[in-house]
N, C-alpha and C positions, 0 to 999 in steps of 0.2 A: 403442808398439804396432804399428805398421806393421812394425819390425824383427822383432818377435816372430813375426808372420805370416811374414814371408819366411823367416826361420829355420825355421819350422815345415814350410812347403812344401818347403823343400830337405831335409827331414831332421834338420836341426841342434836336435836336441829339448833339448840341454841349454843352448843360447843361448837357445832361446825360454823354457825353464822360468825361468831366471835374470830375465829381464825381466818376465815374468808374477808371479814372486814378488815383485818390487820394487813393481809397480803394485797387486798384491793388498793388500799393506801400506797403500795408499793408498787401498782401498776400491772398487778397479775390479771390477764384477761381469764384466765381461768376461775379466779377468785370472785370477778365481776359475775362471770355465767353462773357459780354456784348462788352468788346472792339471789340473782335473778329468779332462778328454779324456786328458792324458797319463796320469794314475794308471789310469785305466779301462782304456785300451789298452796300458799297458805300454811306452810310446814314451819311450826315454831314462831311463826309471825302472823299479822294479820294479813289476809290477803290482799294485795294490792297489785292490780295491773298495770298501773301506771308507773308505778315504782319499777316492776319488774320489767317493764320497757325500756326505763332509762338505763337500768343497770344491764340489761342485754346489749343496749347500745354501747355502753362503755366499752364493753367485752368485744361487740362486733367490730368498734372502730379500730381495736388492736387486732384485728383478723381472726376472731375467734369462730370457727364454722358453724358449730352448734349455735351460737348466740345470733349469728348471722339468719340462720334458718329459723329460729324462735321468733325473733325481731320481726321478720318477714310475715310470719303467721299472725302476730299479733295485728300488724297493720291489715292482713287480709279479714280479720275479725271484727275490725272497726264497722260500725254502722252509720253510713255505708261503707263497704271496703274502701281503703286506700291503696288501690292497685299500683299505683305508681311507686309508692313506698315499698310495698310488699314485693313487688318484682325487682326492684333495685336491690332489697337484701337478699332475696332467693338468688339472685344472680351472682352476688358476692359469694355466698354460702355454696352455690354448685360450683363456682370457679376454684373454690377453696377444698373441693372434694366432699362436700357435705351431701350424703346420699339421697335424703329427703327433698334437699333443694334440687337437686339433679332431676329428680322424677318430676317435680312440679315443673321444672323448666320445660321437661320433654313434652308434657302435657300441653301446656301453653303454647309453645311454637307448633306443635303438630295441628291443634286444634284453631289455633289464631285466635286465642283468648286473650284479649288486652293487648298482644301483641302482634305483629304481621305475621301471617303464616309464613311458616319456615319449615317444612317436612324434614329436610335434610338436618337443620340444626335440632330440631324436635327428637329425630331418632338418634342423633348422635348423644344426646343428653340422656335419652332413656337408656342407651347402651352403657353408658359410664354407671348410671344406677343399677342395672342389672349386674355389672362386673363386680359390685359391692354388695349383692347379695339382697336388693330390694326384693321382696316377696311378688310384688305384683309386676315388676318391670318386664321380666322374661313373656308373660302373657301379652303385654301390651306391645312389645318389641314384633310378636308374631302377627297381630292385628295389624301394626303400621306396614309390614312387609307387604301386605295384600294391596296397599295402594300406592306403592313405591317402585319405581322402575330399577334396573340393575346400576344405571348410571347413578340414579341417586343415593343407592346403598353404597355404591364405592366412594360417591363425595362424603357421605357422613363418615366412613372409615377414616378417611384423610383428615376429615375436619376433627374428630375427637382430641388429638393431643393437643391442639392449639385453643380448646375451650378451658383448659385448667390454667390455673397461673404456673409460670415457668418454674417455680421451686417445689411444685408437686412432681415427685420424681414416681409415682405409681398411683393405683386407683384409689388408695385409702390414705386419708390425710390424718395425720397427727394434729390434735388440737395446739393452738397458738400456746405456747409456754414462755414466761419471762424468766430469764436466767435464775437459777436459784428455786424455782418451783418445779418439784422432782416428779409430781404426777398430777393429771388433769382430775379435775371434780369428777363425781360420778355423772354418767352420762344419762341423758334423758332417756328412760327404756321405752316411754309411750311416744308415739308419734303425736307432735302438738295438732295436728289436725287430718283424722286419716282420710284418704279420698274415697269418694263415692261415684258410681257411675252417672253420668247425665249424657243427654244429645250433644255432640260435638258442634261447632259453628260450621266447619268445612268438609267433614267427611263423615260418612255413616259409621266410623268406629268410635265406641263409647270409651273414651280414655279416662274420664273420671276428673273430678274438679272438687277442690276441698270445698267443706262445708261452710 
């Protein structure tokens, strides 16, 4: 797996693909995720979003947080967006500690976009994202606080630990690995779908929505 990462970083995508294919057959979520990245981006293979979706799902079902996030984004980018599936996988990614999923869930719940309005839950998810260094989350937390009571802020603080999966001991999750896979594949340095400001549904705070 380390060799696959090195090949990927060097642009030797075919070599990385062959290693990931071998590990994927052994049930490695990291390998399935790496293959999904190649097919989504068209790196060393013909770009195939549906094949990438299938590979992300294989990794996501094994608990891979980045794959869960990217799978949700692909469903969001469907025309029309499949929000039920997008939210399903973003929720799993957020619970698994994936920062971009946590940010999105914060936006969705606070605005009431395709989910019931829940400012406490939205703020709690956004604070998880901020704790992991999401660049936009601190600003949005300040905006959220303008519309929340002291009691709601206290509720959000109390809710935060219960939002993560029990095995998540800290704010940063390690990607799921199968025994024998010493290192995860390269992380996706780009956000699959960066947020843009829009008018929210239930408050005057422009919290952002994926394009």
